[in-house]
HTML snippet that shows the backbone in 3Dmol.js (N, CA, C, O; Angstrom):
<script src="https://3Dmol.org/build/3Dmol-min.js"></script>
<div id="view" style="width:600px;height:400px;position:relative"></div>
<script>
const pdb = `
ATOM      1  N   UNK A   1      -6.860  15.481  -0.433  1.00  0.00           N
ATOM      2  CA  UNK A   1      -8.111  15.865  -1.012  1.00  0.00           C
ATOM      3  C   UNK A   1      -9.239  15.108  -0.324  1.00  0.00           C
ATOM      4  O   UNK A   1      -9.103  13.916  -0.049  1.00  0.00           O
ATOM      5  N   UNK A   2     -10.294  15.750  -0.055  1.00  0.00           N
ATOM      6  CA  UNK A   2     -11.461  15.172   0.606  1.00  0.00           C
ATOM      7  C   UNK A   2     -12.563  14.992  -0.431  1.00  0.00           C
ATOM      8  O   UNK A   2     -12.873  15.913  -1.186  1.00  0.00           O
ATOM      9  N   UNK A   3     -13.155  13.790  -0.463  1.00  0.00           N
ATOM     10  CA  UNK A   3     -14.160  13.498  -1.475  1.00  0.00           C
ATOM     11  C   UNK A   3     -15.572  13.544  -0.926  1.00  0.00           C
ATOM     12  O   UNK A   3     -16.473  12.924  -1.491  1.00  0.00           O
ATOM     13  N   UNK A   4     -15.782  14.260   0.154  1.00  0.00           N
ATOM     14  CA  UNK A   4     -17.111  14.386   0.746  1.00  0.00           C
ATOM     15  C   UNK A   4     -17.741  13.038   1.083  1.00  0.00           C
ATOM     16  O   UNK A   4     -18.957  12.875   0.984  1.00  0.00           O
ATOM     17  N   UNK A   5     -16.911  12.069   1.481  1.00  0.00           N
ATOM     18  CA  UNK A   5     -17.420  10.767   1.887  1.00  0.00           C
ATOM     19  C   UNK A   5     -17.801   9.863   0.743  1.00  0.00           C
ATOM     20  O   UNK A   5     -18.389   8.805   0.970  1.00  0.00           O
ATOM     21  N   UNK A   6     -17.485  10.243  -0.480  1.00  0.00           N
ATOM     22  CA  UNK A   6     -17.813   9.423  -1.647  1.00  0.00           C
ATOM     23  C   UNK A   6     -16.539   8.972  -2.327  1.00  0.00           C
ATOM     24  O   UNK A   6     -15.629   9.763  -2.574  1.00  0.00           O
ATOM     25  N   UNK A   7     -16.493   7.700  -2.620  1.00  0.00           N
ATOM     26  CA  UNK A   7     -15.350   7.140  -3.312  1.00  0.00           C
ATOM     27  C   UNK A   7     -15.640   7.129  -4.807  1.00  0.00           C
ATOM     28  O   UNK A   7     -16.710   6.696  -5.235  1.00  0.00           O
ATOM     29  N   UNK A   8     -14.700   7.598  -5.585  1.00  0.00           N
ATOM     30  CA  UNK A   8     -14.885   7.648  -7.031  1.00  0.00           C
ATOM     31  C   UNK A   8     -13.780   6.868  -7.709  1.00  0.00           C
ATOM     32  O   UNK A   8     -12.617   6.955  -7.315  1.00  0.00           O
ATOM     33  N   UNK A   9     -14.146   6.095  -8.740  1.00  0.00           N
ATOM     34  CA  UNK A   9     -13.096   5.380  -9.455  1.00  0.00           C
ATOM     35  C   UNK A   9     -12.300   6.359 -10.306  1.00  0.00           C
ATOM     36  O   UNK A   9     -12.762   7.451 -10.635  1.00  0.00           O
ATOM     37  N   UNK A  10     -11.119   5.944 -10.644  1.00  0.00           N
ATOM     38  CA  UNK A  10     -10.170   6.741 -11.409  1.00  0.00           C
ATOM     39  C   UNK A  10      -9.854   8.066 -10.738  1.00  0.00           C
ATOM     40  O   UNK A  10      -9.686   9.091 -11.399  1.00  0.00           O
ATOM     41  N   UNK A  11      -9.776   8.029  -9.412  1.00  0.00           N
ATOM     42  CA  UNK A  11      -9.333   9.202  -8.665  1.00  0.00           C
ATOM     43  C   UNK A  11      -7.814   9.266  -8.745  1.00  0.00           C
ATOM     44  O   UNK A  11      -7.132   8.269  -8.510  1.00  0.00           O
ATOM     45  N   UNK A  12      -7.290  10.430  -9.076  1.00  0.00           N
ATOM     46  CA  UNK A  12      -5.844  10.613  -9.100  1.00  0.00           C
ATOM     47  C   UNK A  12      -5.298  10.690  -7.683  1.00  0.00           C
ATOM     48  O   UNK A  12      -5.886  11.343  -6.821  1.00  0.00           O
ATOM     49  N   UNK A  13      -4.174  10.023  -7.442  1.00  0.00           N
ATOM     50  CA  UNK A  13      -3.562   9.985  -6.112  1.00  0.00           C
ATOM     51  C   UNK A  13      -2.083  10.311  -6.247  1.00  0.00           C
ATOM     52  O   UNK A  13      -1.407   9.836  -7.160  1.00  0.00           O
ATOM     53  N   UNK A  14      -1.594  11.127  -5.328  1.00  0.00           N
ATOM     54  CA  UNK A  14      -0.169  11.420  -5.241  1.00  0.00           C
ATOM     55  C   UNK A  14       0.267  11.155  -3.806  1.00  0.00           C
ATOM     56  O   UNK A  14      -0.337  11.666  -2.864  1.00  0.00           O
ATOM     57  N   UNK A  15       1.314  10.357  -3.644  1.00  0.00           N
ATOM     58  CA  UNK A  15       1.900  10.106  -2.326  1.00  0.00           C
ATOM     59  C   UNK A  15       3.212  10.868  -2.255  1.00  0.00           C
ATOM     60  O   UNK A  15       4.083  10.701  -3.109  1.00  0.00           O
ATOM     61  N   UNK A  16       3.349  11.705  -1.236  1.00  0.00           N
ATOM     62  CA  UNK A  16       4.561  12.508  -1.087  1.00  0.00           C
ATOM     63  C   UNK A  16       5.096  12.366   0.333  1.00  0.00           C
ATOM     64  O   UNK A  16       4.344  12.061   1.258  1.00  0.00           O
ATOM     65  N   UNK A  17       6.408  12.590   0.505  1.00  0.00           N
ATOM     66  CA  UNK A  17       6.995  12.547   1.839  1.00  0.00           C
ATOM     67  C   UNK A  17       6.870  13.925   2.508  1.00  0.00           C
ATOM     68  O   UNK A  17       6.256  14.838   1.957  1.00  0.00           O
ATOM     69  N   UNK A  18       7.454  14.058   3.687  1.00  0.00           N
ATOM     70  CA  UNK A  18       7.342  15.317   4.442  1.00  0.00           C
ATOM     71  C   UNK A  18       7.981  16.493   3.714  1.00  0.00           C
ATOM     72  O   UNK A  18       7.619  17.644   3.954  1.00  0.00           O
ATOM     73  N   UNK A  19       8.921  16.210   2.835  1.00  0.00           N
ATOM     74  CA  UNK A  19       9.588  17.266   2.085  1.00  0.00           C
ATOM     75  C   UNK A  19       8.855  17.575   0.772  1.00  0.00           C
ATOM     76  O   UNK A  19       9.375  18.313  -0.064  1.00  0.00           O
ATOM     77  N   UNK A  20       7.669  17.025   0.590  1.00  0.00           N
ATOM     78  CA  UNK A  20       6.823  17.226  -0.589  1.00  0.00           C
ATOM     79  C   UNK A  20       7.419  16.604  -1.856  1.00  0.00           C
ATOM     80  O   UNK A  20       7.067  16.992  -2.969  1.00  0.00           O
ATOM     81  N   UNK A  21       8.319  15.642  -1.677  1.00  0.00           N
ATOM     82  CA  UNK A  21       8.871  14.920  -2.814  1.00  0.00           C
ATOM     83  C   UNK A  21       7.905  13.785  -3.172  1.00  0.00           C
ATOM     84  O   UNK A  21       7.531  12.990  -2.310  1.00  0.00           O
ATOM     85  N   UNK A  22       7.511  13.714  -4.425  1.00  0.00           N
ATOM     86  CA  UNK A  22       6.556  12.692  -4.852  1.00  0.00           C
ATOM     87  C   UNK A  22       7.219  11.318  -4.835  1.00  0.00           C
ATOM     88  O   UNK A  22       8.287  11.123  -5.415  1.00  0.00           O
ATOM     89  N   UNK A  23       6.569  10.370  -4.162  1.00  0.00           N
ATOM     90  CA  UNK A  23       7.057   8.991  -4.068  1.00  0.00           C
ATOM     91  C   UNK A  23       6.274   8.058  -4.981  1.00  0.00           C
ATOM     92  O   UNK A  23       6.815   7.063  -5.462  1.00  0.00           O
ATOM     93  N   UNK A  24       5.015   8.370  -5.219  1.00  0.00           N
ATOM     94  CA  UNK A  24       4.188   7.568  -6.127  1.00  0.00           C
ATOM     95  C   UNK A  24       3.033   8.428  -6.608  1.00  0.00           C
ATOM     96  O   UNK A  24       2.558   9.318  -5.904  1.00  0.00           O
ATOM     97  N   UNK A  25       2.599   8.143  -7.811  1.00  0.00           N
ATOM     98  CA  UNK A  25       1.400   8.803  -8.323  1.00  0.00           C
ATOM     99  C   UNK A  25       0.706   7.856  -9.283  1.00  0.00           C
ATOM    100  O   UNK A  25       1.328   6.968  -9.867  1.00  0.00           O
ATOM    101  N   UNK A  26      -0.578   8.058  -9.432  1.00  0.00           N
ATOM    102  CA  UNK A  26      -1.327   7.203 -10.345  1.00  0.00           C
ATOM    103  C   UNK A  26      -2.819   7.349 -10.156  1.00  0.00           C
ATOM    104  O   UNK A  26      -3.317   8.366  -9.672  1.00  0.00           O
ATOM    105  N   UNK A  27      -3.514   6.303 -10.553  1.00  0.00           N
ATOM    106  CA  UNK A  27      -4.971   6.293 -10.520  1.00  0.00           C
ATOM    107  C   UNK A  27      -5.449   5.057  -9.788  1.00  0.00           C
ATOM    108  O   UNK A  27      -4.889   3.973  -9.956  1.00  0.00           O
ATOM    109  N   UNK A  28      -6.477   5.214  -8.978  1.00  0.00           N
ATOM    110  CA  UNK A  28      -7.044   4.078  -8.266  1.00  0.00           C
ATOM    111  C   UNK A  28      -8.385   3.710  -8.883  1.00  0.00           C
ATOM    112  O   UNK A  28      -9.064   4.527  -9.505  1.00  0.00           O
ATOM    113  N   UNK A  29      -8.733   2.456  -8.685  1.00  0.00           N
ATOM    114  CA  UNK A  29     -10.056   1.987  -9.058  1.00  0.00           C
ATOM    115  C   UNK A  29     -10.530   1.100  -7.919  1.00  0.00           C
ATOM    116  O   UNK A  29      -9.747   0.758  -7.032  1.00  0.00           O
ATOM    117  N   UNK A  30     -11.779   0.733  -7.934  1.00  0.00           N
ATOM    118  CA  UNK A  30     -12.282  -0.125  -6.868  1.00  0.00           C
ATOM    119  C   UNK A  30     -13.378  -1.026  -7.398  1.00  0.00           C
ATOM    120  O   UNK A  30     -13.977  -0.774  -8.444  1.00  0.00           O
ATOM    121  N   UNK A  31     -13.620  -2.092  -6.637  1.00  0.00           N
ATOM    122  CA  UNK A  31     -14.701  -3.031  -6.914  1.00  0.00           C
ATOM    123  C   UNK A  31     -15.562  -3.072  -5.667  1.00  0.00           C
ATOM    124  O   UNK A  31     -15.053  -3.306  -4.570  1.00  0.00           O
ATOM    125  N   UNK A  32     -16.848  -2.849  -5.818  1.00  0.00           N
ATOM    126  CA  UNK A  32     -17.782  -2.951  -4.702  1.00  0.00           C
ATOM    127  C   UNK A  32     -19.003  -3.714  -5.189  1.00  0.00           C
ATOM    128  O   UNK A  32     -19.761  -3.245  -6.038  1.00  0.00           O
ATOM    129  N   UNK A  33     -19.166  -4.884  -4.635  1.00  0.00           N
ATOM    130  CA  UNK A  33     -20.299  -5.752  -4.964  1.00  0.00           C
ATOM    131  C   UNK A  33     -20.826  -6.321  -3.655  1.00  0.00           C
ATOM    132  O   UNK A  33     -20.145  -7.131  -3.027  1.00  0.00           O
ATOM    133  N   UNK A  34     -21.998  -5.927  -3.233  1.00  0.00           N
ATOM    134  CA  UNK A  34     -22.541  -6.407  -1.955  1.00  0.00           C
ATOM    135  C   UNK A  34     -21.628  -6.031  -0.810  1.00  0.00           C
ATOM    136  O   UNK A  34     -21.306  -4.856  -0.633  1.00  0.00           O
ATOM    137  N   UNK A  35     -21.207  -7.011  -0.031  1.00  0.00           N
ATOM    138  CA  UNK A  35     -20.309  -6.773   1.105  1.00  0.00           C
ATOM    139  C   UNK A  35     -18.836  -6.766   0.711  1.00  0.00           C
ATOM    140  O   UNK A  35     -17.979  -6.489   1.551  1.00  0.00           O
ATOM    141  N   UNK A  36     -18.527  -7.063  -0.541  1.00  0.00           N
ATOM    142  CA  UNK A  36     -17.130  -7.107  -0.974  1.00  0.00           C
ATOM    143  C   UNK A  36     -16.688  -5.726  -1.452  1.00  0.00           C
ATOM    144  O   UNK A  36     -17.378  -5.069  -2.232  1.00  0.00           O
ATOM    145  N   UNK A  37     -15.510  -5.299  -0.959  1.00  0.00           N
ATOM    146  CA  UNK A  37     -14.930  -4.029  -1.386  1.00  0.00           C
ATOM    147  C   UNK A  37     -13.425  -4.198  -1.516  1.00  0.00           C
ATOM    148  O   UNK A  37     -12.773  -4.726  -0.616  1.00  0.00           O
ATOM    149  N   UNK A  38     -12.873  -3.748  -2.641  1.00  0.00           N
ATOM    150  CA  UNK A  38     -11.427  -3.795  -2.868  1.00  0.00           C
ATOM    151  C   UNK A  38     -11.037  -2.564  -3.662  1.00  0.00           C
ATOM    152  O   UNK A  38     -11.630  -2.274  -4.701  1.00  0.00           O
ATOM    153  N   UNK A  39     -10.051  -1.849  -3.181  1.00  0.00           N
ATOM    154  CA  UNK A  39      -9.497  -0.738  -3.944  1.00  0.00           C
ATOM    155  C   UNK A  39      -8.078  -1.124  -4.346  1.00  0.00           C
ATOM    156  O   UNK A  39      -7.384  -1.812  -3.598  1.00  0.00           O
ATOM    157  N   UNK A  40      -7.652  -0.687  -5.511  1.00  0.00           N
ATOM    158  CA  UNK A  40      -6.331  -1.064  -6.006  1.00  0.00           C
ATOM    159  C   UNK A  40      -5.801   0.025  -6.941  1.00  0.00           C
ATOM    160  O   UNK A  40      -6.560   0.831  -7.478  1.00  0.00           O
ATOM    161  N   UNK A  41      -4.479   0.027  -7.118  1.00  0.00           N
ATOM    162  CA  UNK A  41      -3.858   0.939  -8.071  1.00  0.00           C
ATOM    163  C   UNK A  41      -4.170   0.430  -9.470  1.00  0.00           C
ATOM    164  O   UNK A  41      -3.776  -0.682  -9.821  1.00  0.00           O
ATOM    165  N   UNK A  42      -4.862   1.212 -10.264  1.00  0.00           N
ATOM    166  CA  UNK A  42      -5.129   0.833 -11.649  1.00  0.00           C
ATOM    167  C   UNK A  42      -3.924   1.201 -12.510  1.00  0.00           C
ATOM    168  O   UNK A  42      -3.577   0.481 -13.447  1.00  0.00           O
ATOM    169  N   UNK A  43      -3.307   2.298 -12.193  1.00  0.00           N
ATOM    170  CA  UNK A  43      -2.065   2.731 -12.838  1.00  0.00           C
ATOM    171  C   UNK A  43      -1.230   3.384 -11.760  1.00  0.00           C
ATOM    172  O   UNK A  43      -1.754   4.168 -10.969  1.00  0.00           O
ATOM    173  N   UNK A  44       0.072   3.077 -11.706  1.00  0.00           N
ATOM    174  CA  UNK A  44       0.943   3.665 -10.684  1.00  0.00           C
ATOM    175  C   UNK A  44       2.350   3.850 -11.235  1.00  0.00           C
ATOM    176  O   UNK A  44       2.839   3.044 -12.027  1.00  0.00           O
ATOM    177  N   UNK A  45       2.984   4.928 -10.798  1.00  0.00           N
ATOM    178  CA  UNK A  45       4.397   5.158 -11.067  1.00  0.00           C
ATOM    179  C   UNK A  45       5.050   5.441  -9.712  1.00  0.00           C
ATOM    180  O   UNK A  45       4.561   6.263  -8.936  1.00  0.00           O
ATOM    181  N   UNK A  46       6.163   4.749  -9.438  1.00  0.00           N
ATOM    182  CA  UNK A  46       6.894   4.908  -8.181  1.00  0.00           C
ATOM    183  C   UNK A  46       8.190   5.657  -8.490  1.00  0.00           C
ATOM    184  O   UNK A  46       8.894   5.348  -9.451  1.00  0.00           O
ATOM    185  N   UNK A  47       8.486   6.657  -7.642  1.00  0.00           N
ATOM    186  CA  UNK A  47       9.638   7.543  -7.851  1.00  0.00           C
ATOM    187  C   UNK A  47      10.614   7.475  -6.686  1.00  0.00           C
ATOM    188  O   UNK A  47      10.217   7.243  -5.544  1.00  0.00           O
ATOM    189  N   UNK A  48      11.901   7.680  -6.984  1.00  0.00           N
ATOM    190  CA  UNK A  48      12.924   7.855  -5.949  1.00  0.00           C
ATOM    191  C   UNK A  48      13.920   8.889  -6.463  1.00  0.00           C
ATOM    192  O   UNK A  48      14.499   8.731  -7.537  1.00  0.00           O
ATOM    193  N   UNK A  49      14.109   9.939  -5.685  1.00  0.00           N
ATOM    194  CA  UNK A  49      15.015  11.031  -6.077  1.00  0.00           C
ATOM    195  C   UNK A  49      14.702  11.542  -7.487  1.00  0.00           C
ATOM    196  O   UNK A  49      15.601  11.743  -8.304  1.00  0.00           O
ATOM    197  N   UNK A  50      13.429  11.743  -7.749  1.00  0.00           N
ATOM    198  CA  UNK A  50      12.948  12.250  -9.031  1.00  0.00           C
ATOM    199  C   UNK A  50      13.239  11.337 -10.221  1.00  0.00           C
ATOM    200  O   UNK A  50      13.166  11.765 -11.373  1.00  0.00           O
ATOM    201  N   UNK A  51      13.570  10.071  -9.932  1.00  0.00           N
ATOM    202  CA  UNK A  51      13.779   9.082 -10.996  1.00  0.00           C
ATOM    203  C   UNK A  51      12.685   8.035 -10.915  1.00  0.00           C
ATOM    204  O   UNK A  51      12.324   7.589  -9.825  1.00  0.00           O
ATOM    205  N   UNK A  52      12.162   7.646 -12.050  1.00  0.00           N
ATOM    206  CA  UNK A  52      11.122   6.625 -12.097  1.00  0.00           C
ATOM    207  C   UNK A  52      11.742   5.257 -11.805  1.00  0.00           C
ATOM    208  O   UNK A  52      12.660   4.820 -12.498  1.00  0.00           O
ATOM    209  N   UNK A  53      11.218   4.579 -10.753  1.00  0.00           N
ATOM    210  CA  UNK A  53      11.686   3.246 -10.398  1.00  0.00           C
ATOM    211  C   UNK A  53      10.832   2.150 -11.024  1.00  0.00           C
ATOM    212  O   UNK A  53      11.335   1.091 -11.400  1.00  0.00           O
ATOM    213  N   UNK A  54       9.549   2.417 -11.128  1.00  0.00           N
ATOM    214  CA  UNK A  54       8.602   1.385 -11.554  1.00  0.00           C
ATOM    215  C   UNK A  54       7.352   2.057 -12.093  1.00  0.00           C
ATOM    216  O   UNK A  54       6.954   3.125 -11.626  1.00  0.00           O
ATOM    217  N   UNK A  55       6.744   1.426 -13.071  1.00  0.00           N
ATOM    218  CA  UNK A  55       5.479   1.914 -13.582  1.00  0.00           C
ATOM    219  C   UNK A  55       4.606   0.728 -13.972  1.00  0.00           C
ATOM    220  O   UNK A  55       5.075  -0.217 -14.608  1.00  0.00           O
ATOM    221  N   UNK A  56       3.342   0.785 -13.589  1.00  0.00           N
ATOM    222  CA  UNK A  56       2.370  -0.241 -13.960  1.00  0.00           C
ATOM    223  C   UNK A  56       1.277   0.449 -14.753  1.00  0.00           C
ATOM    224  O   UNK A  56       0.671   1.413 -14.286  1.00  0.00           O
ATOM    225  N   UNK A  57       1.030  -0.051 -15.954  1.00  0.00           N
ATOM    226  CA  UNK A  57       0.003   0.526 -16.808  1.00  0.00           C
ATOM    227  C   UNK A  57      -1.377   0.152 -16.284  1.00  0.00           C
ATOM    228  O   UNK A  57      -1.496  -0.637 -15.347  1.00  0.00           O
ATOM    229  N   UNK A  58      -2.408   0.709 -16.877  1.00  0.00           N
ATOM    230  CA  UNK A  58      -3.780   0.494 -16.437  1.00  0.00           C
ATOM    231  C   UNK A  58      -4.162  -0.979 -16.485  1.00  0.00           C
ATOM    232  O   UNK A  58      -3.751  -1.711 -17.385  1.00  0.00           O
ATOM    233  N   UNK A  59      -4.947  -1.398 -15.514  1.00  0.00           N
ATOM    234  CA  UNK A  59      -5.444  -2.765 -15.408  1.00  0.00           C
ATOM    235  C   UNK A  59      -5.212  -3.315 -14.017  1.00  0.00           C
ATOM    236  O   UNK A  59      -4.287  -2.891 -13.323  1.00  0.00           O
ATOM    237  N   UNK A  60      -6.038  -4.247 -13.609  1.00  0.00           N
ATOM    238  CA  UNK A  60      -5.910  -4.840 -12.286  1.00  0.00           C
ATOM    239  C   UNK A  60      -4.718  -5.795 -12.265  1.00  0.00           C
ATOM    240  O   UNK A  60      -4.537  -6.586 -13.191  1.00  0.00           O
ATOM    241  N   UNK A  61      -3.915  -5.721 -11.221  1.00  0.00           N
ATOM    242  CA  UNK A  61      -2.754  -6.603 -11.101  1.00  0.00           C
ATOM    243  C   UNK A  61      -3.199  -8.023 -10.777  1.00  0.00           C
ATOM    244  O   UNK A  61      -4.317  -8.238 -10.308  1.00  0.00           O
ATOM    245  N   UNK A  62      -2.331  -8.980 -11.024  1.00  0.00           N
ATOM    246  CA  UNK A  62      -2.632 -10.379 -10.691  1.00  0.00           C
ATOM    247  C   UNK A  62      -2.881 -10.532  -9.197  1.00  0.00           C
ATOM    248  O   UNK A  62      -3.755 -11.295  -8.786  1.00  0.00           O
ATOM    249  N   UNK A  63      -2.113  -9.805  -8.380  1.00  0.00           N
ATOM    250  CA  UNK A  63      -2.286  -9.869  -6.926  1.00  0.00           C
ATOM    251  C   UNK A  63      -3.693  -9.432  -6.525  1.00  0.00           C
ATOM    252  O   UNK A  63      -4.369 -10.133  -5.773  1.00  0.00           O
ATOM    253  N   UNK A  64      -4.137  -8.275  -7.024  1.00  0.00           N
ATOM    254  CA  UNK A  64      -5.469  -7.771  -6.682  1.00  0.00           C
ATOM    255  C   UNK A  64      -6.552  -8.678  -7.267  1.00  0.00           C
ATOM    256  O   UNK A  64      -7.572  -8.925  -6.622  1.00  0.00           O
ATOM    257  N   UNK A  65      -6.335  -9.169  -8.475  1.00  0.00           N
ATOM    258  CA  UNK A  65      -7.303 -10.046  -9.135  1.00  0.00           C
ATOM    259  C   UNK A  65      -7.571 -11.291  -8.287  1.00  0.00           C
ATOM    260  O   UNK A  65      -8.714 -11.734  -8.175  1.00  0.00           O
ATOM    261  N   UNK A  66      -6.522 -11.851  -7.695  1.00  0.00           N
ATOM    262  CA  UNK A  66      -6.665 -13.058  -6.871  1.00  0.00           C
ATOM    263  C   UNK A  66      -7.475 -12.801  -5.602  1.00  0.00           C
ATOM    264  O   UNK A  66      -8.012 -13.743  -5.019  1.00  0.00           O
ATOM    265  N   UNK A  67      -7.573 -11.560  -5.167  1.00  0.00           N
ATOM    266  CA  UNK A  67      -8.353 -11.212  -3.977  1.00  0.00           C
ATOM    267  C   UNK A  67      -9.851 -11.107  -4.264  1.00  0.00           C
ATOM    268  O   UNK A  67     -10.665 -11.092  -3.340  1.00  0.00           O
ATOM    269  N   UNK A  68     -10.207 -11.034  -5.536  1.00  0.00           N
ATOM    270  CA  UNK A  68     -11.610 -10.893  -5.935  1.00  0.00           C
ATOM    271  C   UNK A  68     -12.261 -12.282  -5.975  1.00  0.00           C
ATOM    272  O   UNK A  68     -11.717 -13.192  -6.600  1.00  0.00           O
ATOM    273  N   UNK A  69     -13.415 -12.459  -5.319  1.00  0.00           N
ATOM    274  CA  UNK A  69     -14.101 -13.751  -5.372  1.00  0.00           C
ATOM    275  C   UNK A  69     -14.404 -14.166  -6.818  1.00  0.00           C
ATOM    276  O   UNK A  69     -14.705 -13.325  -7.666  1.00  0.00           O
ATOM    277  N   UNK A  70     -14.321 -15.458  -7.080  1.00  0.00           N
ATOM    278  CA  UNK A  70     -14.537 -16.008  -8.429  1.00  0.00           C
ATOM    279  C   UNK A  70     -15.796 -15.453  -9.096  1.00  0.00           C
ATOM    280  O   UNK A  70     -15.766 -15.096 -10.274  1.00  0.00           O
ATOM    281  N   UNK A  71     -16.894 -15.378  -8.358  1.00  0.00           N
ATOM    282  CA  UNK A  71     -18.160 -14.969  -8.951  1.00  0.00           C
ATOM    283  C   UNK A  71     -18.193 -13.497  -9.360  1.00  0.00           C
ATOM    284  O   UNK A  71     -19.109 -13.073 -10.065  1.00  0.00           O
ATOM    285  N   UNK A  72     -17.203 -12.717  -8.925  1.00  0.00           N
ATOM    286  CA  UNK A  72     -17.155 -11.292  -9.279  1.00  0.00           C
ATOM    287  C   UNK A  72     -16.099 -10.998 -10.339  1.00  0.00           C
ATOM    288  O   UNK A  72     -15.952  -9.847 -10.752  1.00  0.00           O
ATOM    289  N   UNK A  73     -15.369 -12.001 -10.783  1.00  0.00           N
ATOM    290  CA  UNK A  73     -14.267 -11.782 -11.725  1.00  0.00           C
ATOM    291  C   UNK A  73     -14.702 -11.648 -13.178  1.00  0.00           C
ATOM    292  O   UNK A  73     -13.903 -11.212 -14.006  1.00  0.00           O
ATOM    293  N   UNK A  74     -15.906 -11.995 -13.511  1.00  0.00           N
ATOM    294  CA  UNK A  74     -16.328 -12.052 -14.909  1.00  0.00           C
ATOM    295  C   UNK A  74     -16.095 -10.743 -15.665  1.00  0.00           C
ATOM    296  O   UNK A  74     -15.720 -10.772 -16.837  1.00  0.00           O
ATOM    297  N   UNK A  75     -16.306  -9.617 -15.026  1.00  0.00           N
ATOM    298  CA  UNK A  75     -16.147  -8.335 -15.726  1.00  0.00           C
ATOM    299  C   UNK A  75     -14.714  -7.810 -15.688  1.00  0.00           C
ATOM    300  O   UNK A  75     -14.422  -6.763 -16.265  1.00  0.00           O
ATOM    301  N   UNK A  76     -13.817  -8.533 -15.011  1.00  0.00           N
ATOM    302  CA  UNK A  76     -12.428  -8.087 -14.904  1.00  0.00           C
ATOM    303  C   UNK A  76     -11.520  -8.729 -15.937  1.00  0.00           C
ATOM    304  O   UNK A  76     -10.375  -8.299 -16.084  1.00  0.00           O
ATOM    305  N   UNK A  77     -11.972  -9.716 -16.642  1.00  0.00           N
ATOM    306  CA  UNK A  77     -11.129 -10.470 -17.571  1.00  0.00           C
ATOM    307  C   UNK A  77     -10.430  -9.547 -18.582  1.00  0.00           C
ATOM    308  O   UNK A  77      -9.250  -9.740 -18.873  1.00  0.00           O
ATOM    309  N   UNK A  78     -11.138  -8.560 -19.113  1.00  0.00           N
ATOM    310  CA  UNK A  78     -10.573  -7.714 -20.144  1.00  0.00           C
ATOM    311  C   UNK A  78      -9.607  -6.662 -19.601  1.00  0.00           C
ATOM    312  O   UNK A  78      -8.812  -6.113 -20.364  1.00  0.00           O
ATOM    313  N   UNK A  79      -9.658  -6.372 -18.318  1.00  0.00           N
ATOM    314  CA  UNK A  79      -8.797  -5.317 -17.758  1.00  0.00           C
ATOM    315  C   UNK A  79      -7.650  -5.887 -16.944  1.00  0.00           C
ATOM    316  O   UNK A  79      -6.846  -5.128 -16.402  1.00  0.00           O
ATOM    317  N   UNK A  80      -7.557  -7.201 -16.847  1.00  0.00           N
ATOM    318  CA  UNK A  80      -6.530  -7.834 -16.025  1.00  0.00           C
ATOM    319  C   UNK A  80      -5.152  -7.650 -16.647  1.00  0.00           C
ATOM    320  O   UNK A  80      -4.967  -7.830 -17.850  1.00  0.00           O
ATOM    321  N   UNK A  81      -4.194  -7.290 -15.807  1.00  0.00           N
ATOM    322  CA  UNK A  81      -2.783  -7.172 -16.210  1.00  0.00           C
ATOM    323  C   UNK A  81      -1.974  -8.122 -15.353  1.00  0.00           C
ATOM    324  O   UNK A  81      -2.304  -8.355 -14.190  1.00  0.00           O
ATOM    325  N   UNK A  82      -0.922  -8.666 -15.919  1.00  0.00           N
ATOM    326  CA  UNK A  82      -0.068  -9.600 -15.171  1.00  0.00           C
ATOM    327  C   UNK A  82       1.183  -8.906 -14.711  1.00  0.00           C
ATOM    328  O   UNK A  82       2.030  -9.523 -14.065  1.00  0.00           O
TER     329      UNK A  82
END
`;
const viewer = $3Dmol.createViewer("view");
viewer.addModel(pdb, "pdb");
viewer.setStyle({}, {cartoon: {color: "spectrum"}});
viewer.zoomTo();
viewer.render();
</script>
């Protein structure tokens, strides 16, 4: 899908292989403050052979949270997931 050069939060994403088998699906979110930009999976489900392997509910992961500069973390406290 082409977004006309605009990034939108909570965009649905599906990753599929060459055989059109879904490998992951979910929602992305992003943080953009000045020169800082980070996009991350807000919610993701990973699939193998049509079986769910992993699922992460909505919220920024600890890994992504650690990439955000301290001064930009204030609004992420309530959405952080471990």
